[in-house]
A tleap script that builds the chain and sets N, CA, C and O, in Angstrom:
source leaprc.protein.ff14SB
mol = sequence {
  NMET ASN ILE THR THR SER HIE PHE VAL GLU
  ILE ASN ASP PRO LYS ILE VAL PRO VAL THR
  ASN PRO ILE VAL LYS ARG MET GLY PRO ALA
  THR ASN LEU VAL TYR PRO PRO SER ASP PRO
  SER ALA TYR PHE TYR THR PRO ASP THR LEU
  SER LEU SER VAL ASP VAL PHE THR PRO THR
  ASN GLN LEU THR VAL ILE GLN ASN PHE TYR
  LEU ASN ASN PHE GLY ARG PHE ASN LEU GLN
  PHE PHE ILE GLN GLY CYS TRP SER PRO GLU
  THR PRO LEU ASN GLU PHE GLN LEU TYR ARG
  VAL SER PHE SER ALA ASP ALA ASN ALA LEU
  PRO ASP TYR ILE THR LEU ALA GLU ILE ASN
  GLN VAL GLU PHE PHE LEU TRP ASN GLU ASP
  PRO LYS THR SER ARG GLY THR VAL THR THR
  VAL ILE PRO ALA THR CHIE
}
set mol.1.N position { 121.637 94.887 82.900 }
set mol.1.CA position { 120.652 95.202 83.921 }
set mol.1.C position { 119.908 93.919 84.273 }
set mol.1.O position { 119.370 93.241 83.398 }
set mol.2.N position { 119.884 93.598 85.551 }
set mol.2.CA position { 119.168 92.435 86.046 }
set mol.2.C position { 117.794 92.884 86.534 }
set mol.2.O position { 117.702 93.603 87.529 }
set mol.3.N position { 116.739 92.479 85.862 }
set mol.3.CA position { 115.399 92.931 86.212 }
set mol.3.C position { 114.746 91.935 87.158 }
set mol.3.O position { 114.560 90.764 86.828 }
set mol.4.N position { 114.406 92.426 88.335 }
set mol.4.CA position { 113.676 91.638 89.315 }
set mol.4.C position { 112.197 91.801 89.020 }
set mol.4.O position { 111.722 92.924 88.846 }
set mol.5.N position { 111.464 90.700 88.959 }
set mol.5.CA position { 110.050 90.814 88.629 }
set mol.5.C position { 109.173 91.016 89.855 }
set mol.5.O position { 108.023 91.433 89.716 }
set mol.6.N position { 109.677 90.733 91.045 }
set mol.6.CA position { 108.899 90.934 92.256 }
set mol.6.C position { 109.837 91.051 93.446 }
set mol.6.O position { 110.842 90.344 93.519 }
set mol.7.N position { 109.514 91.945 94.383 }
set mol.7.CA position { 110.371 92.164 95.540 }
set mol.7.C position { 109.509 92.624 96.709 }
set mol.7.O position { 108.959 93.725 96.689 }
set mol.8.N position { 109.395 91.770 97.734 }
set mol.8.CA position { 108.561 92.061 98.900 }
set mol.8.C position { 109.414 92.538 100.064 }
set mol.8.O position { 110.509 92.022 100.288 }
set mol.9.N position { 108.911 93.534 100.815 }
set mol.9.CA position { 109.580 94.016 102.022 }
set mol.9.C position { 108.513 94.566 102.973 }
set mol.9.O position { 107.522 95.151 102.535 }
set mol.10.N position { 108.725 94.373 104.276 }
set mol.10.CA position { 107.795 94.907 105.264 }
set mol.10.C position { 108.089 96.373 105.526 }
set mol.10.O position { 109.247 96.760 105.680 }
set mol.11.N position { 107.036 97.198 105.577 }
set mol.11.CA position { 107.164 98.630 105.886 }
set mol.11.C position { 107.302 98.776 107.397 }
set mol.11.O position { 106.510 98.215 108.154 }
set mol.12.N position { 108.306 99.526 107.833 }
set mol.12.CA position { 108.522 99.740 109.260 }
set mol.12.C position { 107.582 100.807 109.808 }
set mol.12.O position { 107.429 101.873 109.212 }
set mol.13.N position { 106.968 100.523 110.922 }
set mol.13.CA position { 106.172 101.472 111.707 }
set mol.13.C position { 105.103 102.238 110.926 }
set mol.13.O position { 105.108 103.469 110.928 }
set mol.14.N position { 104.192 101.533 110.262 }
set mol.14.CA position { 103.083 102.279 109.658 }
set mol.14.C position { 102.235 102.904 110.760 }
set mol.14.O position { 102.121 102.349 111.853 }
set mol.15.N position { 101.647 104.048 110.475 }
set mol.15.CA position { 100.772 104.719 111.441 }
set mol.15.C position { 99.360 104.172 111.229 }
set mol.15.O position { 98.805 104.274 110.135 }
set mol.16.N position { 98.780 103.587 112.291 }
set mol.16.CA position { 97.454 102.982 112.213 }
set mol.16.C position { 96.565 103.680 113.232 }
set mol.16.O position { 96.753 103.529 114.439 }
set mol.17.N position { 95.593 104.449 112.735 }
set mol.17.CA position { 94.765 105.286 113.598 }
set mol.17.C position { 93.298 104.949 113.372 }
set mol.17.O position { 92.842 104.906 112.229 }
set mol.18.N position { 92.546 104.707 114.463 }
set mol.18.CA position { 91.105 104.485 114.274 }
set mol.18.C position { 90.417 105.770 113.823 }
set mol.18.O position { 90.753 106.863 114.278 }
set mol.19.N position { 89.461 105.619 112.934 }
set mol.19.CA position { 88.678 106.745 112.435 }
set mol.19.C position { 87.410 106.836 113.288 }
set mol.19.O position { 86.942 105.826 113.814 }
set mol.20.N position { 86.857 108.033 113.424 }
set mol.20.CA position { 85.647 108.205 114.238 }
set mol.20.C position { 84.520 107.312 113.741 }
set mol.20.O position { 84.592 106.759 112.644 }
set mol.21.N position { 83.486 107.177 114.550 }
set mol.21.CA position { 82.420 106.197 114.308 }
set mol.21.C position { 83.041 104.815 114.180 }
set mol.21.O position { 83.013 104.212 113.107 }
set mol.22.N position { 83.596 104.320 115.263 }
set mol.22.CA position { 84.514 103.201 115.215 }
set mol.22.C position { 83.978 101.866 114.722 }
set mol.22.O position { 84.696 101.160 114.014 }
set mol.23.N position { 82.774 101.495 115.054 }
set mol.23.CA position { 82.319 100.152 114.709 }
set mol.23.C position { 81.317 100.213 113.558 }
set mol.23.O position { 80.367 100.996 113.583 }
set mol.24.N position { 81.544 99.380 112.560 }
set mol.24.CA position { 80.622 99.251 111.438 }
set mol.24.C position { 80.097 97.829 111.466 }
set mol.24.O position { 80.872 96.874 111.504 }
set mol.25.N position { 78.769 97.688 111.447 }
set mol.25.CA position { 78.166 96.356 111.452 }
set mol.25.C position { 77.638 96.051 110.060 }
set mol.25.O position { 76.953 96.864 109.439 }
set mol.26.N position { 77.969 94.877 109.596 }
set mol.26.CA position { 77.495 94.433 108.289 }
set mol.26.C position { 76.007 94.105 108.390 }
set mol.26.O position { 75.570 93.440 109.329 }
set mol.27.N position { 75.248 94.573 107.426 }
set mol.27.CA position { 73.832 94.237 107.375 }
set mol.27.C position { 73.702 92.860 106.740 }
set mol.27.O position { 74.421 92.544 105.792 }
set mol.28.N position { 72.817 92.060 107.241 }
set mol.28.CA position { 72.635 90.714 106.712 }
set mol.28.C position { 73.541 89.728 107.419 }
set mol.28.O position { 74.135 90.056 108.446 }
set mol.29.N position { 73.653 88.533 106.886 }
set mol.29.CA position { 74.429 87.497 107.560 }
set mol.29.C position { 75.932 87.808 107.543 }
set mol.29.O position { 76.442 88.446 106.623 }
set mol.30.N position { 76.617 87.340 108.580 }
set mol.30.CA position { 78.070 87.490 108.644 }
set mol.30.C position { 78.712 86.652 107.540 }
set mol.30.O position { 78.190 85.608 107.151 }
set mol.31.N position { 79.847 87.127 107.048 }
set mol.31.CA position { 80.585 86.426 106.001 }
set mol.31.C position { 82.068 86.643 106.254 }
set mol.31.O position { 82.436 87.522 107.033 }
set mol.32.N position { 82.919 85.864 105.616 }
set mol.32.CA position { 84.358 86.061 105.798 }
set mol.32.C position { 84.942 87.033 104.770 }
set mol.32.O position { 86.158 87.217 104.727 }
set mol.33.N position { 84.101 87.657 103.943 }
set mol.33.CA position { 84.574 88.649 102.974 }
set mol.33.C position { 84.834 89.982 103.671 }
set mol.33.O position { 84.049 90.407 104.519 }
set mol.34.N position { 85.927 90.635 103.316 }
set mol.34.CA position { 86.239 91.949 103.877 }
set mol.34.C position { 85.899 93.021 102.853 }
set mol.34.O position { 85.724 92.732 101.669 }
set mol.35.N position { 85.807 94.262 103.320 }
set mol.35.CA position { 85.556 95.384 102.424 }
set mol.35.C position { 86.871 95.799 101.762 }
set mol.35.O position { 87.931 95.649 102.371 }
set mol.36.N position { 86.829 96.314 100.535 }
set mol.36.CA position { 88.067 96.780 99.908 }
set mol.36.C position { 88.581 98.046 100.591 }
set mol.36.O position { 87.799 98.787 101.186 }
set mol.37.N position { 89.882 98.298 100.512 }
set mol.37.CA position { 90.410 99.567 101.042 }
set mol.37.C position { 89.719 100.738 100.355 }
set mol.37.O position { 89.316 100.640 99.195 }
set mol.38.N position { 89.584 101.846 101.080 }
set mol.38.CA position { 88.914 103.012 100.502 }
set mol.38.C position { 89.728 104.273 100.752 }
set mol.38.O position { 90.639 104.289 101.579 }
set mol.39.N position { 89.386 105.321 100.029 }
set mol.39.CA position { 90.012 106.633 100.145 }
set mol.39.C position { 91.542 106.558 100.047 }
set mol.39.O position { 92.243 107.113 100.893 }
set mol.40.N position { 92.060 105.879 99.020 }
set mol.40.CA position { 93.518 105.766 98.903 }
set mol.40.C position { 94.149 107.078 98.445 }
set mol.40.O position { 93.544 107.832 97.683 }
set mol.41.N position { 95.365 107.344 98.912 }
set mol.41.CA position { 96.110 108.493 98.403 }
set mol.41.C position { 97.584 108.118 98.320 }
set mol.41.O position { 98.106 107.373 99.149 }
set mol.42.N position { 98.228 108.649 97.310 }
set mol.42.CA position { 99.660 108.441 97.101 }
set mol.42.C position { 100.202 109.711 96.475 }
set mol.42.O position { 99.787 110.098 95.382 }
set mol.43.N position { 101.126 110.356 97.163 }
set mol.43.CA position { 101.674 111.600 96.652 }
set mol.43.C position { 103.117 111.739 97.087 }
set mol.43.O position { 103.538 111.177 98.099 }
set mol.44.N position { 103.866 112.497 96.304 }
set mol.44.CA position { 105.256 112.765 96.631 }
set mol.44.C position { 105.314 113.968 97.559 }
set mol.44.O position { 105.029 115.095 97.153 }
set mol.45.N position { 105.687 113.718 98.810 }
set mol.45.CA position { 105.877 114.794 99.779 }
set mol.45.C position { 107.103 115.614 99.383 }
set mol.45.O position { 107.098 116.844 99.439 }
set mol.46.N position { 108.147 114.899 98.981 }
set mol.46.CA position { 109.330 115.472 98.347 }
set mol.46.C position { 109.614 114.563 97.163 }
set mol.46.O position { 109.007 113.496 97.074 }
set mol.47.N position { 110.499 114.928 96.254 }
set mol.47.CA position { 110.774 114.044 95.122 }
set mol.47.C position { 111.262 112.650 95.523 }
set mol.47.O position { 111.173 111.709 94.734 }
set mol.48.N position { 111.778 112.519 96.751 }
set mol.48.CA position { 112.300 111.226 97.199 }
set mol.48.C position { 111.412 110.533 98.224 }
set mol.48.O position { 111.763 109.457 98.708 }
set mol.49.N position { 110.271 111.124 98.565 }
set mol.49.CA position { 109.405 110.548 99.595 }
set mol.49.C position { 107.994 110.362 99.046 }
set mol.49.O position { 107.271 111.332 98.820 }
set mol.50.N position { 107.616 109.117 98.836 }
set mol.50.CA position { 106.275 108.783 98.387 }
set mol.50.C position { 105.435 108.448 99.622 }
set mol.50.O position { 105.629 107.408 100.252 }
set mol.51.N position { 104.501 109.340 99.959 }
set mol.51.CA position { 103.641 109.169 101.126 }
set mol.51.C position { 102.333 108.530 100.694 }
set mol.51.O position { 101.757 108.896 99.669 }
set mol.52.N position { 101.868 107.566 101.489 }
set mol.52.CA position { 100.670 106.821 101.141 }
set mol.52.C position { 99.744 106.720 102.340 }
set mol.52.O position { 100.190 106.711 103.487 }
set mol.53.N position { 98.446 106.643 102.059 }
set mol.53.CA position { 97.476 106.372 103.106 }
set mol.53.C position { 96.250 105.718 102.484 }
set mol.53.O position { 95.946 105.906 101.306 }
set mol.54.N position { 95.568 104.954 103.303 }
set mol.54.CA position { 94.372 104.254 102.841 }
set mol.54.C position { 93.534 103.917 104.068 }
set mol.54.O position { 94.071 103.701 105.155 }
set mol.55.N position { 92.217 103.873 103.891 }
set mol.55.CA position { 91.316 103.468 104.964 }
set mol.55.C position { 90.958 102.005 104.764 }
set mol.55.O position { 90.695 101.564 103.646 }
set mol.56.N position { 90.951 101.256 105.865 }
set mol.56.CA position { 90.565 99.848 105.797 }
set mol.56.C position { 89.568 99.539 106.905 }
set mol.56.O position { 89.716 100.000 108.036 }
set mol.57.N position { 88.554 98.757 106.566 }
set mol.57.CA position { 87.629 98.205 107.546 }
set mol.57.C position { 88.171 96.836 107.911 }
set mol.57.O position { 88.286 95.962 107.052 }
set mol.58.N position { 88.503 96.642 109.180 }
set mol.58.CA position { 89.093 95.384 109.599 }
set mol.58.C position { 88.659 95.062 111.023 }
set mol.58.O position { 88.349 95.968 111.795 }
set mol.59.N position { 88.634 93.782 111.376 }
set mol.59.CA position { 88.253 93.419 112.739 }
set mol.59.C position { 89.397 93.585 113.748 }
set mol.59.O position { 89.204 93.311 114.933 }
set mol.60.N position { 90.573 94.024 113.309 }
set mol.60.CA position { 91.723 94.138 114.206 }
set mol.60.C position { 92.599 95.329 113.827 }
set mol.60.O position { 92.621 95.751 112.671 }
set mol.61.N position { 93.328 95.874 114.821 }
set mol.61.CA position { 94.307 96.918 114.519 }
set mol.61.C position { 95.724 96.348 114.468 }
set mol.61.O position { 96.695 97.093 114.330 }
set mol.62.N position { 95.834 95.044 114.578 }
set mol.62.CA position { 97.130 94.370 114.457 }
set mol.62.C position { 97.405 94.170 112.965 }
set mol.62.O position { 97.124 93.113 112.400 }
set mol.63.N position { 97.956 95.202 112.350 }
set mol.63.CA position { 98.145 95.210 110.898 }
set mol.63.C position { 99.620 95.326 110.543 }
set mol.63.O position { 100.395 95.973 111.246 }
set mol.64.N position { 99.987 94.695 109.456 }
set mol.64.CA position { 101.321 94.772 108.894 }
set mol.64.C position { 101.179 95.266 107.462 }
set mol.64.O position { 100.222 94.908 106.776 }
set mol.65.N position { 102.122 96.087 107.003 }
set mol.65.CA position { 102.095 96.566 105.627 }
set mol.65.C position { 103.310 95.980 104.894 }
set mol.65.O position { 104.453 96.132 105.325 }
set mol.66.N position { 103.030 95.315 103.787 }
set mol.66.CA position { 104.077 94.717 102.956 }
set mol.66.C position { 104.101 95.456 101.628 }
set mol.66.O position { 103.063 95.632 100.990 }
set mol.67.N position { 105.294 95.891 101.209 }
set mol.67.CA position { 105.479 96.568 99.914 }
set mol.67.C position { 106.007 95.549 98.917 }
set mol.67.O position { 106.905 94.767 99.227 }
set mol.68.N position { 105.445 95.568 97.728 }
set mol.68.CA position { 105.922 94.719 96.643 }
set mol.68.C position { 106.166 95.570 95.411 }
set mol.68.O position { 105.271 96.268 94.934 }
set mol.69.N position { 107.383 95.506 94.902 }
set mol.69.CA position { 107.705 96.115 93.616 }
set mol.69.C position { 107.620 95.017 92.574 }
set mol.69.O position { 108.074 93.896 92.806 }
set mol.70.N position { 107.035 95.337 91.418 }
set mol.70.CA position { 107.049 94.357 90.335 }
set mol.70.C position { 106.987 95.057 88.990 }
set mol.70.O position { 106.563 96.207 88.878 }
set mol.71.N position { 107.413 94.344 87.997 }
set mol.71.CA position { 107.374 94.789 86.612 }
set mol.71.C position { 106.172 94.115 85.972 }
set mol.71.O position { 106.114 92.888 85.900 }
set mol.72.N position { 105.199 94.917 85.498 }
set mol.72.CA position { 103.994 94.296 84.955 }
set mol.72.C position { 104.211 93.799 83.522 }
set mol.72.O position { 105.294 93.951 82.957 }
set mol.73.N position { 103.175 93.209 82.954 }
set mol.73.CA position { 103.259 92.628 81.613 }
set mol.73.C position { 103.518 93.652 80.516 }
set mol.73.O position { 103.916 93.288 79.410 }
set mol.74.N position { 103.296 94.930 80.812 }
set mol.74.CA position { 103.506 95.991 79.829 }
set mol.74.C position { 104.848 96.689 80.028 }
set mol.74.O position { 105.135 97.685 79.363 }
set mol.75.N position { 105.677 96.166 80.949 }
set mol.75.CA position { 106.989 96.743 81.203 }
set mol.75.C position { 106.964 97.967 82.095 }
set mol.75.O position { 107.943 98.712 82.147 }
set mol.76.N position { 105.862 98.189 82.797 }
set mol.76.CA position { 105.758 99.338 83.704 }
set mol.76.C position { 106.095 98.903 85.128 }
set mol.76.O position { 105.796 97.784 85.545 }
set mol.77.N position { 106.724 99.815 85.859 }
set mol.77.CA position { 107.077 99.555 87.246 }
set mol.77.C position { 105.874 99.845 88.137 }
set mol.77.O position { 105.253 100.900 88.011 }
set mol.78.N position { 105.543 98.932 89.026 }
set mol.78.CA position { 104.388 99.086 89.899 }
set mol.78.C position { 104.752 98.810 91.351 }
set mol.78.O position { 105.684 98.059 91.641 }
set mol.79.N position { 104.009 99.422 92.249 }
set mol.79.CA position { 104.112 99.119 93.669 }
set mol.79.C position { 102.758 98.630 94.154 }
set mol.79.O position { 101.713 99.174 93.798 }
set mol.80.N position { 102.804 97.597 94.969 }
set mol.80.CA position { 101.619 97.088 95.637 }
set mol.80.C position { 101.874 97.166 97.136 }
set mol.80.O position { 103.006 97.018 97.597 }
set mol.81.N position { 100.807 97.402 97.885 }
set mol.81.CA position { 100.901 97.417 99.346 }
set mol.81.C position { 99.818 96.507 99.891 }
set mol.81.O position { 98.628 96.713 99.655 }
set mol.82.N position { 100.252 95.506 100.620 }
set mol.82.CA position { 99.351 94.531 101.224 }
set mol.82.C position { 99.215 94.858 102.704 }
set mol.82.O position { 100.185 94.754 103.455 }
set mol.83.N position { 98.018 95.253 103.127 }
set mol.83.CA position { 97.747 95.502 104.535 }
set mol.83.C position { 97.204 94.190 105.075 }
set mol.83.O position { 96.093 93.777 104.745 }
set mol.84.N position { 98.004 93.543 105.911 }
set mol.84.CA position { 97.676 92.211 106.402 }
set mol.84.C position { 97.144 92.283 107.819 }
set mol.84.O position { 97.687 92.999 108.662 }
set mol.85.N position { 96.085 91.543 108.076 }
set mol.85.CA position { 95.505 91.478 109.404 }
set mol.85.C position { 95.625 90.087 109.986 }
set mol.85.O position { 96.013 89.140 109.302 }
set mol.86.N position { 95.289 89.978 111.245 }
set mol.86.CA position { 95.369 88.705 111.960 }
set mol.86.C position { 93.964 88.234 112.299 }
set mol.86.O position { 93.531 88.366 113.444 }
set mol.87.N position { 93.249 87.692 111.333 }
set mol.87.CA position { 91.948 87.115 111.600 }
set mol.87.C position { 91.801 85.876 110.747 }
set mol.87.O position { 92.399 85.766 109.677 }
set mol.88.N position { 91.016 84.965 111.220 }
set mol.88.CA position { 90.844 83.696 110.534 }
set mol.88.C position { 89.890 83.854 109.360 }
set mol.88.O position { 88.801 84.406 109.519 }
set mol.89.N position { 90.286 83.374 108.175 }
set mol.89.CA position { 89.370 83.476 107.032 }
set mol.89.C position { 88.145 82.569 107.192 }
set mol.89.O position { 87.161 82.727 106.470 }
set mol.90.N position { 88.201 81.631 108.124 }
set mol.90.CA position { 87.049 80.748 108.355 }
set mol.90.C position { 86.005 81.389 109.263 }
set mol.90.O position { 84.861 80.936 109.306 }
set mol.91.N position { 86.387 82.436 109.988 }
set mol.91.CA position { 85.481 83.075 110.936 }
set mol.91.C position { 84.613 84.116 110.238 }
set mol.91.O position { 85.144 85.080 109.687 }
set mol.92.N position { 83.289 83.946 110.248 }
set mol.92.CA position { 82.427 84.976 109.665 }
set mol.92.C position { 82.562 86.292 110.444 }
set mol.92.O position { 82.655 86.293 111.672 }
set mol.93.N position { 82.571 87.384 109.724 }
set mol.93.CA position { 82.765 88.701 110.327 }
set mol.93.C position { 81.519 89.548 110.118 }
set mol.93.O position { 80.923 89.535 109.041 }
set mol.94.N position { 81.128 90.284 111.152 }
set mol.94.CA position { 80.033 91.231 110.968 }
set mol.94.C position { 80.291 92.554 111.673 }
set mol.94.O position { 79.445 93.446 111.612 }
set mol.95.N position { 81.451 92.714 112.355 }
set mol.95.CA position { 81.810 94.000 112.951 }
set mol.95.C position { 83.214 94.387 112.523 }
set mol.95.O position { 84.141 93.577 112.557 }
set mol.96.N position { 83.351 95.653 112.116 }
set mol.96.CA position { 84.625 96.149 111.622 }
set mol.96.C position { 84.925 97.505 112.235 }
set mol.96.O position { 84.012 98.274 112.536 }
set mol.97.N position { 86.183 97.791 112.415 }
set mol.97.CA position { 86.659 99.112 112.831 }
set mol.97.C position { 87.287 99.754 111.594 }
set mol.97.O position { 87.971 99.077 110.827 }
set mol.98.N position { 87.066 101.033 111.398 }
set mol.98.CA position { 87.691 101.752 110.295 }
set mol.98.C position { 89.014 102.338 110.781 }
set mol.98.O position { 89.048 103.073 111.768 }
set mol.99.N position { 90.096 102.011 110.090 }
set mol.99.CA position { 91.429 102.517 110.423 }
set mol.99.C position { 92.030 103.237 109.230 }
set mol.99.O position { 91.870 102.807 108.087 }
set mol.100.N position { 92.725 104.337 109.502 }
set mol.100.CA position { 93.528 105.020 108.493 }
set mol.100.C position { 94.947 104.502 108.663 }
set mol.100.O position { 95.529 104.622 109.741 }
set mol.101.N position { 95.509 103.922 107.598 }
set mol.101.CA position { 96.868 103.385 107.613 }
set mol.101.C position { 97.726 104.309 106.752 }
set mol.101.O position { 97.458 104.483 105.564 }
set mol.102.N position { 98.764 104.905 107.359 }
set mol.102.CA position { 99.641 105.858 106.662 }
set mol.102.C position { 101.085 105.397 106.780 }
set mol.102.O position { 101.501 104.869 107.811 }
set mol.103.N position { 101.845 105.603 105.707 }
set mol.103.CA position { 103.237 105.154 105.687 }
set mol.103.C position { 103.930 105.754 104.480 }
set mol.103.O position { 103.285 106.383 103.641 }
set mol.104.N position { 105.227 105.568 104.385 }
set mol.104.CA position { 106.015 105.987 103.220 }
set mol.104.C position { 106.565 104.759 102.527 }
set mol.104.O position { 106.908 103.769 103.173 }
set mol.105.N position { 106.645 104.829 101.210 }
set mol.105.CA position { 107.234 103.730 100.450 }
set mol.105.C position { 108.710 103.612 100.809 }
set mol.105.O position { 109.370 104.611 101.098 }
set mol.106.N position { 109.214 102.402 100.789 }
set mol.106.CA position { 110.617 102.145 101.106 }
set mol.106.C position { 111.437 102.188 99.818 }
set mol.106.O position { 111.498 101.202 99.084 }
set mol.107.N position { 112.063 103.324 99.549 }
set mol.107.CA position { 112.866 103.488 98.328 }
set mol.107.C position { 114.070 102.565 98.331 }
set mol.107.O position { 114.521 102.139 97.267 }
set mol.108.N position { 114.599 102.248 99.505 }
set mol.108.CA position { 115.768 101.374 99.586 }
set mol.108.C position { 115.460 99.939 99.189 }
set mol.108.O position { 116.370 99.172 98.874 }
set mol.109.N position { 114.189 99.573 99.203 }
set mol.109.CA position { 113.793 98.217 98.843 }
set mol.109.C position { 113.598 98.039 97.343 }
set mol.109.O position { 113.364 96.925 96.874 }
set mol.110.N position { 113.692 99.126 96.592 }
set mol.110.CA position { 113.546 99.029 95.139 }
set mol.110.C position { 114.838 98.530 94.514 }
set mol.110.O position { 115.920 98.779 95.045 }
set mol.111.N position { 114.738 97.837 93.405 }
set mol.111.CA position { 115.958 97.456 92.686 }
set mol.111.C position { 116.748 98.697 92.283 }
set mol.111.O position { 116.178 99.784 92.177 }
set mol.112.N position { 118.036 98.551 92.060 }
set mol.112.CA position { 118.895 99.712 91.790 }
set mol.112.C position { 118.623 100.404 90.461 }
set mol.112.O position { 119.147 101.493 90.227 }
set mol.113.N position { 117.832 99.815 89.595 }
set mol.113.CA position { 117.556 100.428 88.296 }
set mol.113.C position { 116.254 101.236 88.287 }
set mol.113.O position { 115.819 101.677 87.223 }
set mol.114.N position { 115.623 101.438 89.449 }
set mol.114.CA position { 114.351 102.165 89.504 }
set mol.114.C position { 114.372 103.169 90.658 }
set mol.114.O position { 114.983 102.919 91.697 }
set mol.115.N position { 113.705 104.295 90.467 }
set mol.115.CA position { 113.524 105.263 91.553 }
set mol.115.C position { 112.029 105.407 91.826 }
set mol.115.O position { 111.198 105.027 91.001 }
set mol.116.N position { 111.703 105.947 92.966 }
set mol.116.CA position { 110.291 106.172 93.289 }
set mol.116.C position { 109.615 107.082 92.277 }
set mol.116.O position { 108.421 106.936 92.013 }
set mol.117.N position { 110.361 108.018 91.708 }
set mol.117.CA position { 109.789 108.966 90.743 }
set mol.117.C position { 109.227 108.270 89.510 }
set mol.117.O position { 108.414 108.852 88.792 }
set mol.118.N position { 109.646 107.039 89.255 }
set mol.118.CA position { 109.163 106.299 88.087 }
set mol.118.C position { 107.869 105.530 88.357 }
set mol.118.O position { 107.328 104.882 87.461 }
set mol.119.N position { 107.382 105.603 89.582 }
set mol.119.CA position { 106.132 104.934 89.940 }
set mol.119.C position { 104.990 105.920 89.740 }
set mol.119.O position { 105.016 107.019 90.294 }
set mol.120.N position { 103.980 105.534 88.946 }
set mol.120.CA position { 102.854 106.450 88.746 }
set mol.120.C position { 101.511 105.854 89.157 }
set mol.120.O position { 100.472 106.504 89.038 }
set mol.121.N position { 101.541 104.625 89.638 }
set mol.121.CA position { 100.312 103.983 90.093 }
set mol.121.C position { 100.653 102.985 91.191 }
set mol.121.O position { 101.664 102.287 91.113 }
set mol.122.N position { 99.810 102.922 92.207 }
set mol.122.CA position { 100.008 101.941 93.272 }
set mol.122.C position { 98.690 101.201 93.519 }
set mol.122.O position { 97.604 101.710 93.244 }
set mol.123.N position { 98.827 99.993 94.042 }
set mol.123.CA position { 97.678 99.176 94.398 }
set mol.123.C position { 97.719 98.906 95.896 }
set mol.123.O position { 98.783 98.665 96.467 }
set mol.124.N position { 96.548 98.950 96.525 }
set mol.124.CA position { 96.410 98.632 97.945 }
set mol.124.C position { 95.515 97.404 98.075 }
set mol.124.O position { 94.506 97.291 97.379 }
set mol.125.N position { 95.882 96.496 98.957 }
set mol.125.CA position { 95.068 95.320 99.223 }
set mol.125.C position { 94.889 95.144 100.719 }
set mol.125.O position { 95.843 95.284 101.485 }
set mol.126.N position { 93.674 94.838 101.136 }
set mol.126.CA position { 93.442 94.336 102.482 }
set mol.126.C position { 93.525 92.828 102.333 }
set mol.126.O position { 92.722 92.220 101.625 }
set mol.127.N position { 94.486 92.236 102.993 }
set mol.127.CA position { 94.875 90.864 102.701 }
set mol.127.C position { 94.789 90.007 103.948 }
set mol.127.O position { 95.232 90.407 105.024 }
set mol.128.N position { 94.221 88.837 103.793 }
set mol.128.CA position { 94.334 87.836 104.844 }
set mol.128.C position { 94.843 86.554 104.207 }
set mol.128.O position { 95.346 86.590 103.084 }
set mol.129.N position { 94.729 85.453 104.874 }
set mol.129.CA position { 95.335 84.210 104.391 }
set mol.129.C position { 94.695 83.681 103.111 }
set mol.129.O position { 95.323 82.909 102.387 }
set mol.130.N position { 93.487 84.074 102.825 }
set mol.130.CA position { 92.754 83.527 101.688 }
set mol.130.C position { 92.581 84.595 100.610 }
set mol.130.O position { 91.860 85.570 100.824 }
set mol.131.N position { 93.233 84.427 99.452 }
set mol.131.CA position { 93.089 85.451 98.397 }
set mol.131.C position { 91.647 85.662 97.940 }
set mol.131.O position { 91.313 86.740 97.448 }
set mol.132.N position { 90.791 84.658 98.091 }
set mol.132.CA position { 89.392 84.811 97.690 }
set mol.132.C position { 88.668 85.838 98.546 }
set mol.132.O position { 87.707 86.459 98.092 }
set mol.133.N position { 89.123 86.023 99.784 }
set mol.133.CA position { 88.445 86.958 100.679 }
set mol.133.C position { 89.214 88.260 100.839 }
set mol.133.O position { 88.849 89.086 101.676 }
set mol.134.N position { 90.259 88.462 100.065 }
set mol.134.CA position { 91.031 89.701 100.105 }
set mol.134.C position { 90.486 90.658 99.056 }
set mol.134.O position { 89.909 90.228 98.058 }
set mol.135.N position { 90.670 91.966 99.284 }
set mol.135.CA position { 90.136 92.974 98.375 }
set mol.135.C position { 91.174 94.047 98.119 }
set mol.135.O position { 92.015 94.312 98.978 }
set mol.136.N position { 91.127 94.679 96.929 }
set mol.136.CA position { 92.102 95.702 96.592 }
set mol.136.C position { 91.521 96.881 95.846 }
set mol.136.O position { 90.372 96.858 95.406 }
set mol.137.N position { 92.353 97.933 95.709 }
set mol.137.CA position { 91.984 99.133 94.973 }
set mol.137.C position { 93.260 99.761 94.403 }
set mol.137.O position { 94.356 99.503 94.899 }
set mol.138.N position { 93.117 100.574 93.374 }
set mol.138.CA position { 94.248 101.195 92.683 }
set mol.138.C position { 94.111 102.709 92.778 }
set mol.138.O position { 92.997 103.234 92.759 }
set mol.139.N position { 95.244 103.421 92.881 }
set mol.139.CA position { 95.213 104.879 92.844 }
set mol.139.C position { 96.405 105.404 92.059 }
set mol.139.O position { 97.428 104.729 91.944 }
set mol.140.N position { 96.270 106.603 91.524 }
set mol.140.CA position { 97.322 107.267 90.773 }
set mol.140.C position { 98.186 108.091 91.739 }
set mol.140.O position { 97.672 108.732 92.656 }
set mol.141.N position { 99.484 108.064 91.520 }
set mol.141.CA position { 100.419 108.841 92.344 }
set mol.141.C position { 100.379 110.294 91.909 }
set mol.141.O position { 100.442 110.592 90.716 }
set mol.142.N position { 100.274 111.194 92.871 }
set mol.142.CA position { 100.305 112.630 92.585 }
set mol.142.C position { 101.750 113.078 92.589 }
set mol.142.O position { 102.415 112.947 93.617 }
set mol.143.N position { 102.274 113.607 91.476 }
set mol.143.CA position { 103.686 113.987 91.405 }
set mol.143.C position { 104.022 115.158 92.316 }
set mol.143.O position { 103.158 115.957 92.677 }
set mol.144.N position { 105.298 115.239 92.679 }
set mol.144.CA position { 105.788 116.346 93.517 }
set mol.144.C position { 105.743 117.628 92.713 }
set mol.144.O position { 105.950 117.616 91.500 }
set mol.145.N position { 105.470 118.739 93.393 }
set mol.145.CA position { 105.555 120.041 92.742 }
set mol.145.C position { 106.966 120.554 92.946 }
set mol.145.O position { 107.517 120.456 94.042 }
set mol.146.N position { 107.535 121.086 91.923 }
set mol.146.CA position { 108.948 121.508 91.990 }
set mol.146.C position { 109.069 122.950 92.335 }
set mol.146.O position { 110.181 123.470 92.433 }
savepdb mol mol.pdb
quit
């Protein structure tokens, strides 16, 4: 068995929908720090379909979702999802739109020795070019009911 420690792939056609009360203004001085993703969910719609959604405060709706499979230090299989935006990390931000980002994990992008059913935790990150200004959150996968 050849174990891949990391595998990145872009998610096709994530659904990106603005949430009501569209603009959020930061109190105090503008900064280049973003808010962490909120209200994450991950559940098996069917045993072969891992459905995910998360809310992100971002200055743009031009978002890309990148899936990363990796084997952690404890030998557990993990999925990470990086929601990437197109804004300059040097530009201070004080207005954000809340978006719900929904998508399904790409089972075909996993190595051949793992199935989606073996994933029990996922991480979401709102990511830009500077890791210092990126933020993340973790959620537990809700198993499919048989």
